[in-house]
N, C-alpha and C positions, 0 to 999 in steps of 0.2 A: 661347532661343538668341541672340536679338538682344542681350540683357543681357550674356551671356558674352562676345560679341564686343566690346562696348563696354568691358567690364572689361579684356579682353586688350589692346586698343589703349591704354587708359589706363595700364596697367602698362608697356607698351612705351615710352610717352612719358615717364613719371615716373621709371622706374628709373634712367636715367643721372644724373638730378639728385639722386636719393637717394645714388647712389655718389659723385657729386661732393662732396656735403655731408659724407659720412661717411668717405670714403677718399681724397679728392683724386684721383678717377679721371679724370685728364686724358686718357689715351688713349681712354677711352670717349667723352668729349666730342668728341674728334677724329673718331671713327668716326661718331658721330651727325651731325656736321656735314658728313660726306662727305670729310674730308681724308685722302688716302692718304699714309701715312708709312712703309710697309715695316716695320711693327711686328709683333713677336711678343709677346703679352701672356700672362703666366703668373699665374694666380690661385691664391693659397695662403692658408692659415689664419692664419699668424703672420709677423711681420717677423724679419729677421736681428738678431743681437745685435752682431756685429762682422764686418768684412770683412778682418781680418788673420788669415791662416791659422794663425799661431803661437798665437793665443788663442781660436780657434773651438772650441767644444765642443758645438754644437747643429746639428741637421740643416738648419734654415732658413738659417743662415749659410753652411753648406757648399754649399747649392744655388746661391748666388750666387758664392761663391768658386770653384767648379768651372768657371765661365765666364770668370773674370777671370785666374786663375792656372793654372799648369801645374807638374807635377813632372817628374822625370827619366823616369818611366814612368807609364803610366795603364792603367786597365781598358778592355778592349775593350767596346763598347757592350752593356749588358745582361748582362755576364758578370763572372766573377772572374779571367779570363785576362788576363795582363799583356802589354802591347805597348810599344814605344818611344814616347817623347814628346820632351822636351828632350834626352834622350840618344838617340843613334842606335843604340847597342848597348852591350853590357856583357859582361864575363867574370868568372868566379869562380875563385879559386885552388883547387888540388887539396884543400887542407885546409879550404876553405869559409870562411876568415876574411877574405880580401881580395877586395873587390868593386871592379872597375875599370869606370868608365862613360866612354864616349867621347861628348863633348857635340856637339850640333848647332851648326854655325857660321852666322853671319849673322843670329842672332836678336836682336831688340831688345826692351827693356821699353817700356811705353807712354809713358814719359817720354823715350824716345830713347836711353837709355844702353844699353850692350851687355850681353848675357847671356854669362857665361863662368864658369869654375871659381871665380873669386873670389866671384861672386854666390852660387854654391851653398854655398861654405864659410860665407859671411856668414849666409845664410838659416838654416843649421843651428846655427851657433855662437851666434847671438843667443838661442837657446832652451836652451842648455846652460850649466852652471856655467863661469865665474863670472857670465856675463851673465844667465843664466836668471831669469825672473820666475816666481813661484809660479803666476800665472794662465796660464802656458803649459802647459795641462793635458795635452796629448797628447805633449809632447816626451819624457817619460820612457818612454812606451809605444813611440813610434816609433823613438827613438834610444837607448834604455837599454842596448842591446847594443853600442853604438859606442865603440870605444877611441880612435880618432883619425881625422882627415881629412887627406889629402895632395892637393896640387894640383901635379903635376909640370909642367904647362903650362896655358895658358889654356883648353884644351878637353879636359882629362883630370882626372877626380876619382877618388880612391881612398879607399874606406872600409875601415878596419881594424877588424874586430869583435873583441870580447873572447872570443868563442866562435862556432863555426859556427851560423848561424841562417838557414835557408832562407826563413822568412816575411818576412825583411827586404825582399824585393822587393815584397811586398804592402803593407808599411808605406809604402814610397816612392810608392805610387799613391794614398794617402789624401788627401782635401782638407784635412785638418787636419794641421798641423806640417810636412808634406812639401813643399808647393809652394814655388817659388823666388820671392823678392820682390826688388824693386829696392833695392839698398843705398843709392843716392843718395836715393830717395824716403823711405826709413825715416829716414835721417839728417836730412833736411830737415823732415819732418812730425812725427817723434816719436810721441807717443801718438795724434795725429790720423791716423796711417796707417790705422788700423782704420776710419776714416770716409771716407778718400780713398785707396783701395788702388791699387797700381801693380804689375801683373804682366806676363806675356808672352802671355796667352791671347787667344782670338779676339775677345773683347769687352773694352773699356776702360770704366772707371767714368765715369759722367756726373753723376748726382745721386742724393741719398737724402733723401726726406722721411720721417723716422722715424715708424714705425707705419702708413705709408701705401703708399709705393712706392719702388722702386729702379730707376733707368734706366741701362742700359748701351748703348754705341754700338760699332759694329764697329771693330776694330783694323785700319786700312787697311794697316798695315805687317806684318800677321801672316805668319809664315813658311810657313803652310800655306794651304789654301783659305779665302777670305773667308766669313764666316757667311752662311747662307741668308737671314737677315733682318737688315737693317742696324741695327735698334733692338730691344733686348730689355728688356721691362719686367716686374718682379716686383711684383704688386699684392697687398695684404693685403685679403682678404675673409673675415672670421672666420666668418660664418654658412654652414654647409654648404649649405643649400637655396638661399641667395642666390647662392652660388658656382656652383651648378648652373644657376640661372636666367640668370646673366650669360653663361654659355656658350651656352645656348639662344638668347639674343638677339644673339649675335655680338659681345659686348663684351669677351670674353676668348677666347684660343685654346687654352689648356691649363689644366686644373685638377687638383688632387690632393687627397689626404686626404678622400676621399668616403666617406660612409656607404653601406652596402649599399642602403638605400632610394633614395638619390639615384642610385646606379648603375642600378637598375632603371628609374627615371624617364628617365634619359638614353638608355638602351638602347632604350626604347620610342619615343623621339623620333628614333632613328636615328643617334645620335652614337657614334663609335668609343670603346670603353671597354677599357682594359688593366688587368691586375693583375699584381703581382709578390709573391712570398712574401718576407717580411722576413728579414733576416740575424739571426734571433733564435730563441729556443726558450722555451716555457712548460712547466714541469715540476713534478711533486710529488717532492720529495727526502726521503730518509731519513737520519737521523743514524746512520751505519753503525757508530759506536763506542759505541752506547747501546742498551740493551734497548728493545724486542724486535728492533730492526732491525740489531743486530750479527750476526744470523743471516740469511744470504742466502736461505735457504728461506722465511723469513717475508716478506722483501722481494718475492720472486717471487710468493708467494701473494697478497699485497695487490695486486700488479701485475695479477694475473689477475682481480681483482674490479672493476677499473675499465674501463668501456666507453669507450674514448677517442673513438670516433666520436660517441657520445652527448654526451660532455663538450664536444667541439668545437662541437656545435650550439648551445651556450650563446652563442657569439659571433655568432650570427645572420648568418653569411656573411662575417664579417670575419677568419676564420682557416681554416687547413687542418690536417688531422690530421698529426701528426708521425710519421715513420717512422725513428726513431732520433734521435741527438743533433744531427745536422747538417741544416740546411735544404737544399732543392733548389738546385742550382747550385754548391754548395761542393765542392771536391775531397774525395773520399771518401764523398760521399752515395751511398747504395745504396737505390734504390727497391724492390729485391727482398729487403731485409733481413728475416729472420724474427724478429719481435719476440715477446716473451712474449704468448701469445694471451689474449683474454678468455675465461675458463673458470671460472665460479663453482664448479662441482662439483669440478673439479681443485684449485681453491684450498682448498676445505674439507678435502680429503684431505691436502694439504701441511701445512695448519695443524694438523691432528690429529697428523700424524707429528712435527711440531715441538713438540708438547706443549700445543697450544692447542685441543684437542677441545672444551673447555668454553667456548670463546669468546676473542676478542681485543679488547682495548681500548687505545687510545692517543690522544695529543693532537697536533693539527695546529695550527701557528701560521701566520697569514696577515697580509697587509696589507689595508687596507680600501678602497683606491682602484684604479681601472683602471690598467693598464700597457700599453705598446705591444704586448707579446706576450700580454697578457691583457685585451682590451677589455671583457670582461664585468665585471671587477673581482675582487679577491681574496675578498671576502665571498661573492659569488654563486658563484664557483668552489668555494670550500671547502664551502658548503652542498650543492652538487650532489654532490661527492665523498662527503660524509657520508651522503647519501641512498643512493648506490650501495652503500656499504659496509654500511649498516644492513640492506639487503635480504638480505645474506649473513650477518647476525648479528654483524658487527663494529661495535663501538661506538667513536665518536670524540668527543672534546671539541675544540671550535674556539676558539682565542683570536685575536682580531683586534687589530691595532695600526695607528697611523698609520705612514707610510712610514719616517720617521726612527726611531721607536720599534721598528719591526719589524727594522730592520737591527741594532739593539742586541740584540734578542731572539735573532737568528740567531747573533751572536757569543757570546752567553751559552748557546747550545744549549738554549734553552727548548723544551719539548715533545719529541716523538719524531720528527715529520715536519714538513715545511714546504713552502709554495708559493713558488716563485721563478721566475726567468727570466734570460735573458741576451741582450744585443744585441751582435753582433760589431762590432769596430772596423775590421778589415781584410779580412774575407771569407775568411780562411785557416782551415783546420780546426784548426790549432794554437791559435787564439784561442778555440775552444770546448773542445777536448779536453785539451790540456796545461794551459790556464789554469784550468779548472774541475774536472779529475779527476785530475791528477797529484798524488801524495802530497807533492811538494815545495811544493804550493800550499796545504797545510793550515794551516801556521803563519800565513800572511798573510791567511787567511780567505776566499780565493777558492774553495777546494775546501770548500764549505760542508757537504757530506755527509760529510766526513772519510773519503773513500773511499781504500782502499789496495789496489793489486794490482801486485806487482813486475814481472810480465810486461807489463802495460799501461804502467807507467812506462818500461820499457826501450824499448818500441816508440815511445812518444811522443817520447823523446829522440832516437832514431835518425831519426825523421821530421823533426825539426828540423835534423839534420845533412845530410840527403839533399836535393840540389837537382834530381834527376830526378823530374818530376811523377808518372810512372807508378809508380815505386818508392815514392814517398811515399804515393800513393793506396792501394797494397796494404797498407802498414803501418797506415794509418788504418783500413782496413776490418777488418784482423785485430784491432786494438785495440777497435773498436766491437763486434765479435762477443763479445769477452770482457766488455766493459762491459755489454752487453745482458743477458748471463746472470747477471752479478753484481747487476744491478738496483739500483744506488744511487739511481736516479731512475726515475720513470714519465714517459716522453716524451709530452707532451700535444699541443701544437700549435705552429704558426708563424703569425705574423700575415699578413694580406693587405693590401697597399696598392693603392688603386684610383686610376686616372688616366682622364681623358676629354679628348678633343680635338675641335676643329672638324673637320668633314668636309673642310675645305680644307687641313688641316695634314698634312704628310708628313715622314717621317724621324725621328719621335719614338720613341725606345726607352728607356723608363724603366729606371734602374738600381736594383736591389733594396736598395742601401745608402741610397737616398733622395735622392741627388744625381745630376743628369744634365747633362752638357755639351749645350748646345742649339744649337751652331753649325751642325750638319748639318740642322736642322729648317727646312723651307720652309713658307711660308704663302701660299696662293693666294686667300685670302679677298677678296671684293669688299667695298668699304666700304658700311656700312649707311646708308641715307638715310631720313629720316622726313619 
């Protein structure tokens, strides 16, 4: 016992110096020295790539961007519900094509220049032709439906859409492409803007030590309440267990991207742990225009042979079983949806009636690496599905590819079925259902299953045109019921993201898109002294 205590004290003493040497963990050094600085330290596994929202395409960049920049609207904490931000309000024309936003007055960028309609126009037009750069990855998704922008005065912006598109509001809440940047700073900094960002948000940029940490300071001229912590630091700590240990020792205040084993460890130590289901879906898809899965009866039969609960257990606590194509929290999600049940005997009867009494054999293609929606990895998941089907006498051949080779195999329609998944961009059901299951998306390759249903197509288009959430939800639920019975996919699971905080942290509500504004978080931690 004495030896264990000595080891624990030794680790407590040496860990900050390990962090200093490997991650430039200066905030940790400050805490060890007993320096109180009003910091909130966020430990994460990777660094950002860019802090320019026009060019951000990764979650780690978005985590920081969401605290420096703001859009016209934003998501309410922890939800996909939209609320005002830099726009105080908005209205939509009866035909759904003209969106008018009334801007908040008296807002300044971090460089002291004024926020107004000119800044909104500049922020969007810099991403669109002819100015648009190819690396502005989300511009076409966010503003592809935009025909023109009008600025009748300094505090009014009008977006004229090519066609009615209700998810446009969700697009404007995204941290990529949608946030408003300082035109003066972009002009002065050029390509360096991504390293020295200037927005209107609650935090302003202070410093970035690449691969180590990013430090933000409170924006004292913020139009709303000042942040709960004057300094916000994003620290890179790549090792999961080390990240959990730094929280235990009081060297960080929030950590994410935890493995289930580390979650259990922290829970046992009394730390608050939170989880969110990802805006994603893991599924087994069928090529519906190719035998044997051009027959919906066969698709339903195979669906009845897969125990989704058992399959989800492969992910060892890092996923939850899917109940349809939409994850929890998305408009149209129905916890009471009646999915095709696990019923091996009923499946055999359906197969016999479809002409496969003597047995069924088909080929599944998969990727060989883990994915956010499939932490177990494609090979492990494919092998588990093969075992499930083999128990019912269905034979499968598995072909595995690297990720890039796999995407080519999908386009070439190799095999009969495929493992795949999707991560939503904007948290709107349209981004799942229309994008992946409308017949209009077959030619561009997004509707990988080549699924066609005219009634579903009509409902999905109507839902795009409808701006009333309750009516949209009814349309999506009707469409999902038909999709479920047609069985172009077997809905497997959604990922789980785990967060843990110090017991002294309050106000932290993780967003299931992976980025969370942290200005409302307070940290009452006492400084650690050794």
